[in-house]
C-alpha positions, 0 to 999 in steps of 0.5 A: 571071724579073723581081722586079717585085711582089717587096714583101714578105718573104714574096714575096722569100722565095717568090721566091729559093727558085723562082729557085734551083730554076730556076736549079739545073735549068738547071746541071744540064741541061747536058751532061755533058762541060761543064768550065766554066761561065762566069757575067758580071754587073757587078752582081756588084761593085755589088749583093752588098755584104756577105759573106753575099750572097756566101756565098748565090752560093756555096751556089748555085753549090756543089753543081754546081762543084768549083772556082771562079774570080773574075775581077774587071776594074778601070776607072779611077774617072775613065773610069767615071763618063761612061758610067755618067752617059750609061747613067743619063741613058737609064735616066731620070736627071735630074741635071746632070753636075757634081753627079752627078760629086760624088756618084760617090764616096760609097758607090761599090764599083767599083774599091774595095779593101774589094769585092775583100777581100770575094770573098777572104774567101768564095771564098779569094784563090786563086780571085781574078783582078783584071784592069786594064781598060784596052787597054794592059793587055789581051792583043791589046788585046781583053776578050775574049782577054784573059778566055778567057786569064785564064780559062785557056780555049784559044779562038781568037778570031782569026776571031770576028766584031767586034759593033757596040756595044751601048749606046755612050755619049750625046754631051754634048748628046744627055745634055742632049736626054734629061736635058730630056725626063726632066724633061718626061716622068719614066720612070715615064709611060712605062707598059706595053709600048707605052710602053717601046718609045717611049721606048726608040726615043727614047734610040736616035735620041738616041744615033744622031743627035745628034752630038758628043763625050761628057762629060769631066772638068774638071782639078778634077773629075779631082783630086777623083776621084784624092784619093777613090780614093788610098788604094784605089788603092794598097791594090789596087796593092800587093796585086794588081799589086806590080809596078806604080808605080801602078794607073791611068795617064794616057792 
């Protein structure tokens, strides 16, 4: 169910009620022997900024849950900015990489101590599991294996088939090609299902066939990220990773 057309308080209220009813019905339909339901979304950290929003999530799940576990993976902002920029370019952003980096820190909730504290306030410290998104920290170097361990799920992934990346980052030149297209033909002009399909195909071809290395941060940009996140990173390290000297390490 999409949110297009939900542009008034009355429509929002109707949408929220309809979504809650449909979501609850879906959860109630799971087999009786089900012991764990996993809900995964990167938007939990970026879109739920206030306690009342997190409370609504808890209220929605409380009728069918006897225990909550919040598993949060933190990524070094210096590494997160490049794939984030690539994704935004694919979505229609026109901004240059240098300006994007300069604005990246403003209001960013990712890797932020206040974000983790918000989930603690609503669900409690014992419900929060914080991990580092870095192969050196992940069990077996795998996010899947590490997640199952964090969730206390005894699942053997030895014979699982490895799938290809679904959303690989654009090369530096690929970003420039699509950024130029975003200027010439803004996203709003790709109307209708056919228009979206054509644009998606162009994005796919650019990702696949425009070679080169991805964007990279300059030493000055890395320093600016370190300065901006230094306090938050240290607060996170002290509370959740007290045995580490630093929260993130250079590779």
